[in-house]
MIFIVO-199853 format. One line per field, with one value per atom (N, C-alpha, C, CB): x, y, z; residue number from 1; atom name. Coordinates in steps of 0.2 Angstrom, whole numbers. Last residue first. Glycine has a CB too. Layout:
! residues N
x = X, ...
y = Y, ...
z = Z, ...
num = NUM, ...
atome = CA, ...
//
This chain:
! residues 165
x = 597, 599, 604, 602, 594, 588, 591, 584, 604, 602, 597, 609, 613, 606, 604, 603, 627, 624, 616, 625, 633, 631, 627, 627, 633, 639, 638, 643, 619, 622, 629, 623, 618, 614, 617, 607, 626, 628, 624, 626, 619, 626, 628, 631, 607, 607, 614, 605, 612, 609, 609, 602, 615, 620, 618, 622, 603, 608, 614, 611, 596, 594, 599, 587, 603, 603, 601, 598, 601, 608, 608, 611, 587, 590, 597, 590, 586, 583, 586, 575, 593, 596, 593, 595, 583, 590, 593, 594, 572, 572, 579, 568, 577, 575, 575, 580, 572, 576, 573, 579, 561, 567, 572, 571, 552, 551, 557, 545, 551, 557, 557, 557, 539, 546, 552, 546, 530, 531, 538, 525, 532, 533, 534, 527, 527, 534, 536, 535, 513, 518, 525, 516, 510, 509, 514, 502, 511, 515, 515, 513, 500, 507, 512, 508, 489, 491, 498, 486, 489, 490, 492, 484, 488, 494, 495, 494, 475, 481, 486, 483, 466, 465, 471, 459, 472, 471, 469, 466, 470, 477, 477, 481, 456, 459, 466, 460, 453, 450, 454, 443, 460, 462, 459, 459, 452, 459, 462, 463, 440, 440, 448, 437, 443, 441, 441, 434, 459, 451, 449, 447, 473, 470, 463, 474, 478, 475, 472, 470, 490, 487, 485, 492, 490, 490, 487, 487, 499, 494, 495, 493, 504, 505, 498, 507, 500, 503, 504, 510, 494, 490, 493, 487, 496, 500, 496, 507, 487, 492, 496, 497, 479, 476, 481, 473, 483, 485, 481, 492, 470, 475, 477, 472, 470, 467, 472, 463, 466, 471, 467, 475, 464, 461, 466, 455, 463, 466, 462, 474, 453, 457, 461, 462, 445, 443, 447, 436, 451, 448, 445, 453, 457, 451, 447, 453, 467, 462, 456, 464, 475, 472, 466, 478, 479, 475, 472, 480, 485, 479, 475, 482, 495, 490, 484, 493, 503, 500, 494, 505, 507, 503, 499, 508, 514, 508, 504, 510, 525, 520, 514, 523, 534, 528, 523, 530, 544, 540, 534, 544, 549, 546, 541, 550, 546, 550, 546, 554, 543, 540, 544, 533, 543, 548, 546, 548, 541, 539, 545, 533, 546, 545, 543, 539, 547, 553, 552, 555, 534, 540, 546, 541, 528, 526, 531, 519, 534, 535, 533, 531, 528, 535, 537, 538, 514, 517, 525, 515, 512, 512, 515, 517, 500, 507, 507, 512, 490, 490, 498, 486, 483, 486, 487, 482, 478, 474, 477, 469, 488, 481, 481, 475, 505, 500, 493, 502, 509, 509, 504, 509, 506, 511, 511, 518, 497, 494, 499, 493, 506, 500, 498, 495, 513, 516, 511, 520, 503, 506, 510, 511, 499, 494, 497, 489, 512, 509, 504, 505, 514, 518, 516, 525, 503, 503, 508, 506, 507, 501, 501, 494, 518, 519, 513, 520, 513, 518, 518, 525, 496, 502, 507, 504, 479, 485, 491, 486, 469, 468, 473, 461, 472, 468, 467, 472, 479, 473, 469, 475, 490, 485, 479, 488, 498, 495, 489, 500, 502, 498, 495, 503, 509, 503, 499, 505, 519, 515, 509, 518, 526, 523, 518, 528, 531, 526, 523, 530, 540, 534, 529, 537, 549, 544, 538, 548, 555, 551, 546, 556, 562, 557, 552, 561, 570, 565, 560, 568, 577, 573, 568, 578, 584, 580, 575, 583, 593, 588, 582, 591, 600, 596, 591, 601, 606, 602, 597, 606, 614, 609, 604, 611, 623, 618, 613, 622, 629, 625, 620, 629, 636, 631, 626, 635, 643, 639, 634, 644, 649, 643, 639, 645, 661, 655, 649, 657, 669, 666, 660, 670, 677, 670, 666, 668, 692, 689, 681, 691, 701, 696, 693, 691, 707, 711, 707, 715, 699, 701, 706, 705, 687, 692, 694, 688, 681, 683, 688, 676, 680, 683, 685, 678, 673, 680, 683, 679, 661, 666, 673, 663, 656, 657, 662, 651, 655, 659, 661, 655, 645, 652, 657, 652, 634, 637, 644, 633, 632, 633, 637, 627, 629, 635, 637, 633, 617, 622, 629, 622, 608, 610, 616, 604, 615, 610, 612, 607, 618, 620, 614, 625, 621, 616, 618, 609
y = 462, 456, 458, 451, 473, 469, 464, 466, 488, 481, 478, 477, 500, 500, 493, 506, 503, 499, 498, 502, 509, 513, 510, 520, 500, 502, 506, 506, 499, 493, 496, 487, 511, 510, 504, 508, 508, 514, 513, 520, 497, 496, 502, 497, 504, 498, 497, 492, 513, 515, 510, 518, 503, 508, 511, 513, 497, 493, 498, 489, 508, 505, 501, 501, 511, 516, 513, 522, 499, 501, 506, 504, 501, 495, 496, 489, 512, 512, 506, 511, 509, 514, 514, 521, 499, 497, 502, 496, 507, 502, 500, 496, 525, 518, 513, 516, 540, 534, 528, 533, 549, 551, 545, 557, 543, 543, 545, 546, 544, 541, 540, 534, 551, 554, 551, 553, 542, 548, 552, 553, 532, 530, 537, 527, 538, 536, 535, 530, 540, 546, 544, 549, 527, 531, 537, 533, 523, 520, 524, 513, 531, 532, 529, 528, 525, 532, 534, 537, 512, 513, 520, 511, 515, 512, 513, 505, 520, 524, 521, 526, 509, 514, 519, 519, 501, 498, 503, 492, 509, 508, 505, 503, 509, 515, 513, 519, 495, 498, 505, 500, 494, 490, 493, 482, 502, 504, 500, 502, 496, 502, 504, 508, 484, 484, 490, 481, 488, 487, 486, 492, 480, 484, 483, 483, 479, 476, 481, 471, 477, 482, 478, 488, 470, 469, 475, 462, 470, 473, 471, 480, 462, 463, 466, 457, 457, 464, 466, 463, 445, 450, 457, 449, 434, 438, 444, 440, 428, 424, 428, 421, 437, 432, 428, 427, 455, 448, 443, 447, 467, 464, 457, 463, 478, 473, 469, 468, 491, 489, 484, 494, 494, 492, 489, 487, 507, 501, 500, 503, 516, 512, 507, 517, 524, 518, 514, 518, 536, 536, 529, 538, 532, 536, 537, 543, 524, 521, 525, 519, 535, 530, 526, 525, 541, 545, 540, 549, 531, 534, 538, 540, 528, 523, 526, 517, 540, 538, 533, 535, 539, 545, 543, 551, 527, 528, 534, 529, 530, 525, 526, 518, 540, 542, 536, 544, 535, 540, 542, 546, 526, 523, 528, 520, 531, 530, 528, 537, 522, 526, 525, 525, 513, 519, 524, 522, 496, 502, 507, 505, 486, 485, 491, 480, 491, 489, 488, 482, 495, 500, 498, 502, 483, 488, 494, 492, 477, 474, 479, 468, 485, 485, 482, 480, 484, 490, 490, 495, 468, 472, 479, 468, 466, 466, 470, 470, 460, 462, 461, 457, 454, 461, 464, 466, 441, 446, 453, 446, 441, 442, 438, 439, 447, 442, 443, 435, 464, 458, 453, 460, 475, 470, 464, 473, 482, 478, 473, 484, 487, 482, 478, 485, 495, 490, 485, 493, 504, 500, 494, 504, 510, 506, 502, 511, 516, 512, 507, 515, 525, 519, 514, 522, 533, 529, 523, 533, 540, 536, 531, 541, 546, 541, 537, 545, 555, 549, 544, 552, 557, 559, 553, 564, 557, 554, 558, 547, 560, 562, 558, 559, 558, 553, 554, 546, 569, 568, 563, 566, 567, 572, 571, 579, 558, 556, 560, 555, 567, 561, 559, 556, 577, 579, 573, 582, 569, 573, 574, 579, 566, 561, 564, 556, 579, 575, 570, 572, 581, 586, 582, 592, 570, 571, 576, 574, 574, 568, 568, 561, 586, 586, 580, 586, 581, 586, 586, 593, 571, 569, 575, 568, 579, 574, 572, 568, 586, 590, 585, 593, 575, 580, 583, 585, 570, 566, 570, 561, 581, 579, 575, 576, 582, 588, 586, 593, 570, 571, 577, 573, 571, 566, 568, 559, 583, 581, 576, 579, 583, 587, 585, 594, 575, 572, 576, 571, 585, 580, 577, 575, 594, 595, 590, 602, 595, 590, 591, 583, 611, 606, 601, 609, 621, 616, 610, 620, 630, 625, 620, 629, 638, 634, 628, 631, 646, 649, 645, 650, 638, 645, 648, 650, 627, 626, 633, 623, 633, 631, 630, 624, 636, 641, 639, 644, 623, 628, 634, 631, 618, 615, 620, 608, 626, 626, 623, 622, 622, 629, 630, 633, 609, 611, 618, 610, 610, 607, 609, 600, 615, 619, 617, 620, 609, 610, 614, 603, 610, 611, 611, 617, 601, 605, 605, 602
z = 513, 517, 522, 513, 506, 509, 514, 504, 507, 504, 508, 505, 507, 506, 503, 502, 508, 513, 512, 519, 497, 503, 509, 501, 488, 490, 497, 485, 485, 488, 491, 484, 478, 484, 488, 482, 466, 471, 478, 468, 461, 463, 468, 457, 458, 462, 465, 459, 448, 454, 460, 453, 438, 441, 447, 436, 435, 438, 441, 432, 430, 436, 440, 435, 419, 424, 431, 422, 412, 413, 419, 407, 410, 414, 416, 409, 403, 409, 413, 409, 391, 395, 402, 392, 386, 388, 392, 381, 384, 389, 391, 386, 383, 380, 386, 374, 390, 390, 387, 397, 390, 387, 386, 390, 400, 392, 388, 390, 413, 410, 403, 413, 415, 418, 415, 426, 410, 407, 409, 409, 420, 413, 409, 409, 431, 431, 424, 435, 427, 429, 428, 436, 426, 420, 421, 418, 439, 434, 428, 433, 444, 447, 442, 454, 438, 437, 439, 441, 443, 436, 434, 432, 457, 454, 447, 456, 460, 460, 456, 467, 460, 455, 455, 458, 470, 463, 458, 463, 481, 478, 471, 483, 482, 480, 478, 487, 484, 478, 477, 479, 497, 491, 484, 492, 504, 503, 497, 510, 504, 501, 500, 506, 510, 504, 500, 503, 520, 519, 512, 523, 525, 519, 519, 512, 541, 536, 531, 538, 554, 549, 543, 548, 570, 563, 559, 561, 585, 581, 574, 582, 600, 593, 590, 589, 612, 612, 605, 615, 611, 613, 612, 620, 598, 603, 605, 600, 590, 593, 599, 588, 585, 588, 592, 583, 587, 584, 588, 585, 585, 589, 586, 596, 570, 575, 579, 570, 560, 565, 569, 569, 543, 549, 554, 549, 530, 534, 540, 535, 526, 521, 524, 518, 533, 532, 527, 529, 538, 531, 529, 526, 549, 550, 543, 552, 544, 547, 548, 554, 539, 534, 537, 532, 551, 545, 541, 541, 558, 561, 555, 566, 549, 550, 553, 555, 550, 543, 545, 539, 563, 561, 554, 559, 563, 568, 565, 575, 554, 553, 557, 555, 556, 552, 552, 545, 563, 566, 562, 567, 554, 560, 563, 565, 537, 543, 549, 545, 522, 528, 534, 529, 512, 512, 517, 505, 519, 515, 515, 518, 526, 519, 515, 519, 539, 536, 528, 539, 542, 542, 538, 549, 542, 537, 536, 539, 553, 546, 541, 545, 563, 562, 555, 567, 561, 560, 559, 566, 552, 558, 557, 563, 538, 541, 548, 536, 525, 532, 534, 537, 514, 514, 521, 509, 516, 516, 517, 522, 501, 505, 511, 500, 503, 501, 504, 503, 499, 503, 501, 511, 491, 488, 493, 488, 499, 493, 490, 488, 509, 511, 505, 514, 500, 504, 506, 510, 496, 491, 495, 487, 509, 505, 500, 501, 511, 516, 512, 522, 500, 502, 506, 505, 501, 495, 497, 489, 513, 513, 507, 513, 508, 513, 514, 520, 498, 496, 502, 495, 500, 499, 499, 506, 492, 495, 495, 493, 483, 490, 494, 492, 470, 473, 480, 472, 467, 463, 466, 455, 475, 477, 473, 476, 467, 473, 475, 478, 456, 455, 461, 452, 464, 460, 458, 453, 469, 473, 470, 476, 457, 460, 465, 464, 453, 449, 453, 443, 464, 463, 458, 459, 464, 469, 468, 475, 451, 452, 458, 453, 455, 450, 450, 443, 466, 467, 462, 467, 459, 465, 466, 471, 450, 448, 453, 445, 459, 455, 452, 449, 464, 468, 464, 472, 453, 457, 461, 461, 449, 445, 448, 439, 460, 459, 454, 455, 459, 465, 464, 471, 446, 448, 454, 450, 447, 441, 442, 436, 459, 459, 452, 459, 457, 460, 460, 467, 450, 446, 450, 443, 456, 457, 453, 456, 462, 458, 460, 458, 464, 467, 461, 471, 458, 461, 464, 467, 453, 448, 451, 443, 458, 462, 457, 468, 448, 455, 459, 459, 437, 437, 443, 433, 443, 440, 439, 433, 447, 452, 449, 455, 434, 439, 444, 443, 429, 425, 430, 419, 438, 437, 434, 433, 435, 441, 441, 446, 421, 423, 430, 423, 423, 419, 421, 412, 430, 434, 430, 434, 420, 426, 430, 431, 405, 410, 415, 412, 387, 394, 399, 395, 373, 377, 384, 376
num = 165, 165, 165, 165, 164, 164, 164, 164, 163, 163, 163, 163, 162, 162, 162, 162, 161, 161, 161, 161, 160, 160, 160, 160, 159, 159, 159, 159, 158, 158, 158, 158, 157, 157, 157, 157, 156, 156, 156, 156, 155, 155, 155, 155, 154, 154, 154, 154, 153, 153, 153, 153, 152, 152, 152, 152, 151, 151, 151, 151, 150, 150, 150, 150, 149, 149, 149, 149, 148, 148, 148, 148, 147, 147, 147, 147, 146, 146, 146, 146, 145, 145, 145, 145, 144, 144, 144, 144, 143, 143, 143, 143, 142, 142, 142, 142, 141, 141, 141, 141, 140, 140, 140, 140, 139, 139, 139, 139, 138, 138, 138, 138, 137, 137, 137, 137, 136, 136, 136, 136, 135, 135, 135, 135, 134, 134, 134, 134, 133, 133, 133, 133, 132, 132, 132, 132, 131, 131, 131, 131, 130, 130, 130, 130, 129, 129, 129, 129, 128, 128, 128, 128, 127, 127, 127, 127, 126, 126, 126, 126, 125, 125, 125, 125, 124, 124, 124, 124, 123, 123, 123, 123, 122, 122, 122, 122, 121, 121, 121, 121, 120, 120, 120, 120, 119, 119, 119, 119, 118, 118, 118, 118, 117, 117, 117, 117, 116, 116, 116, 116, 115, 115, 115, 115, 114, 114, 114, 114, 113, 113, 113, 113, 112, 112, 112, 112, 111, 111, 111, 111, 110, 110, 110, 110, 109, 109, 109, 109, 108, 108, 108, 108, 107, 107, 107, 107, 106, 106, 106, 106, 105, 105, 105, 105, 104, 104, 104, 104, 103, 103, 103, 103, 102, 102, 102, 102, 101, 101, 101, 101, 100, 100, 100, 100, 99, 99, 99, 99, 98, 98, 98, 98, 97, 97, 97, 97, 96, 96, 96, 96, 95, 95, 95, 95, 94, 94, 94, 94, 93, 93, 93, 93, 92, 92, 92, 92, 91, 91, 91, 91, 90, 90, 90, 90, 89, 89, 89, 89, 88, 88, 88, 88, 87, 87, 87, 87, 86, 86, 86, 86, 85, 85, 85, 85, 84, 84, 84, 84, 83, 83, 83, 83, 82, 82, 82, 82, 81, 81, 81, 81, 80, 80, 80, 80, 79, 79, 79, 79, 78, 78, 78, 78, 77, 77, 77, 77, 76, 76, 76, 76, 75, 75, 75, 75, 74, 74, 74, 74, 73, 73, 73, 73, 72, 72, 72, 72, 71, 71, 71, 71, 70, 70, 70, 70, 69, 69, 69, 69, 68, 68, 68, 68, 67, 67, 67, 67, 66, 66, 66, 66, 65, 65, 65, 65, 64, 64, 64, 64, 63, 63, 63, 63, 62, 62, 62, 62, 61, 61, 61, 61, 60, 60, 60, 60, 59, 59, 59, 59, 58, 58, 58, 58, 57, 57, 57, 57, 56, 56, 56, 56, 55, 55, 55, 55, 54, 54, 54, 54, 53, 53, 53, 53, 52, 52, 52, 52, 51, 51, 51, 51, 50, 50, 50, 50, 49, 49, 49, 49, 48, 48, 48, 48, 47, 47, 47, 47, 46, 46, 46, 46, 45, 45, 45, 45, 44, 44, 44, 44, 43, 43, 43, 43, 42, 42, 42, 42, 41, 41, 41, 41, 40, 40, 40, 40, 39, 39, 39, 39, 38, 38, 38, 38, 37, 37, 37, 37, 36, 36, 36, 36, 35, 35, 35, 35, 34, 34, 34, 34, 33, 33, 33, 33, 32, 32, 32, 32, 31, 31, 31, 31, 30, 30, 30, 30, 29, 29, 29, 29, 28, 28, 28, 28, 27, 27, 27, 27, 26, 26, 26, 26, 25, 25, 25, 25, 24, 24, 24, 24, 23, 23, 23, 23, 22, 22, 22, 22, 21, 21, 21, 21, 20, 20, 20, 20, 19, 19, 19, 19, 18, 18, 18, 18, 17, 17, 17, 17, 16, 16, 16, 16, 15, 15, 15, 15, 14, 14, 14, 14, 13, 13, 13, 13, 12, 12, 12, 12, 11, 11, 11, 11, 10, 10, 10, 10, 9, 9, 9, 9, 8, 8, 8, 8, 7, 7, 7, 7, 6, 6, 6, 6, 5, 5, 5, 5, 4, 4, 4, 4, 3, 3, 3, 3, 2, 2, 2, 2, 1, 1, 1, 1
atome = N, CA, C, CB, N, CA, C, CB, N, CA, C, CB, N, CA, C, CB, N, CA, C, CB, N, CA, C, CB, N, CA, C, CB, N, CA, C, CB, N, CA, C, CB, N, CA, C, CB, N, CA, C, CB, N, CA, C, CB, N, CA, C, CB, N, CA, C, CB, N, CA, C, CB, N, CA, C, CB, N, CA, C, CB, N, CA, C, CB, N, CA, C, CB, N, CA, C, CB, N, CA, C, CB, N, CA, C, CB, N, CA, C, CB, N, CA, C, CB, N, CA, C, CB, N, CA, C, CB, N, CA, C, CB, N, CA, C, CB, N, CA, C, CB, N, CA, C, CB, N, CA, C, CB, N, CA, C, CB, N, CA, C, CB, N, CA, C, CB, N, CA, C, CB, N, CA, C, CB, N, CA, C, CB, N, CA, C, CB, N, CA, C, CB, N, CA, C, CB, N, CA, C, CB, N, CA, C, CB, N, CA, C, CB, N, CA, C, CB, N, CA, C, CB, N, CA, C, CB, N, CA, C, CB, N, CA, C, CB, N, CA, C, CB, N, CA, C, CB, N, CA, C, CB, N, CA, C, CB, N, CA, C, CB, N, CA, C, CB, N, CA, C, CB, N, CA, C, CB, N, CA, C, CB, N, CA, C, CB, N, CA, C, CB, N, CA, C, CB, N, CA, C, CB, N, CA, C, CB, N, CA, C, CB, N, CA, C, CB, N, CA, C, CB, N, CA, C, CB, N, CA, C, CB, N, CA, C, CB, N, CA, C, CB, N, CA, C, CB, N, CA, C, CB, N, CA, C, CB, N, CA, C, CB, N, CA, C, CB, N, CA, C, CB, N, CA, C, CB, N, CA, C, CB, N, CA, C, CB, N, CA, C, CB, N, CA, C, CB, N, CA, C, CB, N, CA, C, CB, N, CA, C, CB, N, CA, C, CB, N, CA, C, CB, N, CA, C, CB, N, CA, C, CB, N, CA, C, CB, N, CA, C, CB, N, CA, C, CB, N, CA, C, CB, N, CA, C, CB, N, CA, C, CB, N, CA, C, CB, N, CA, C, CB, N, CA, C, CB, N, CA, C, CB, N, CA, C, CB, N, CA, C, CB, N, CA, C, CB, N, CA, C, CB, N, CA, C, CB, N, CA, C, CB, N, CA, C, CB, N, CA, C, CB, N, CA, C, CB, N, CA, C, CB, N, CA, C, CB, N, CA, C, CB, N, CA, C, CB, N, CA, C, CB, N, CA, C, CB, N, CA, C, CB, N, CA, C, CB, N, CA, C, CB, N, CA, C, CB, N, CA, C, CB, N, CA, C, CB, N, CA, C, CB, N, CA, C, CB, N, CA, C, CB, N, CA, C, CB, N, CA, C, CB, N, CA, C, CB, N, CA, C, CB, N, CA, C, CB, N, CA, C, CB, N, CA, C, CB, N, CA, C, CB, N, CA, C, CB, N, CA, C, CB, N, CA, C, CB, N, CA, C, CB, N, CA, C, CB, N, CA, C, CB, N, CA, C, CB, N, CA, C, CB, N, CA, C, CB, N, CA, C, CB, N, CA, C, CB, N, CA, C, CB, N, CA, C, CB, N, CA, C, CB, N, CA, C, CB, N, CA, C, CB, N, CA, C, CB, N, CA, C, CB, N, CA, C, CB, N, CA, C, CB, N, CA, C, CB, N, CA, C, CB, N, CA, C, CB, N, CA, C, CB, N, CA, C, CB, N, CA, C, CB, N, CA, C, CB, N, CA, C, CB, N, CA, C, CB, N, CA, C, CB, N, CA, C, CB, N, CA, C, CB, N, CA, C, CB, N, CA, C, CB, N, CA, C, CB, N, CA, C, CB
//
């Protein structure tokens, strides 16, 4: 069975047989998957009044040890939110009562972002729905194939410098 990327590859091969277009087989599919996955996750988050960046901030705080508190800089490093988006997201989440910013006791210049009880309750409601969406999106793959794909993607990410250390 052929997909859209196969059609694109055939067209390029017919038009430019002198070029190796095989990277498009991977990159094209990753790009298409990314768009499809993003659309599904967007719908899931919207059901809970969130967008991806807000979910990422709440989830990052939830993953941290109680009292689920981080500095904005640590939050940026540990989440999938860019530095420019952190302040904007924190403003929105704080206005909704989902996070609280407080000055550090030890450093007057530092601020801590803490998940409120309402924020904790919301992320605990969203997470199972989020995981169910991801499970549905991956349902065509067996557990073993998922593990192999995850390992392959990790290897590619590491080769591009996306590491924690």
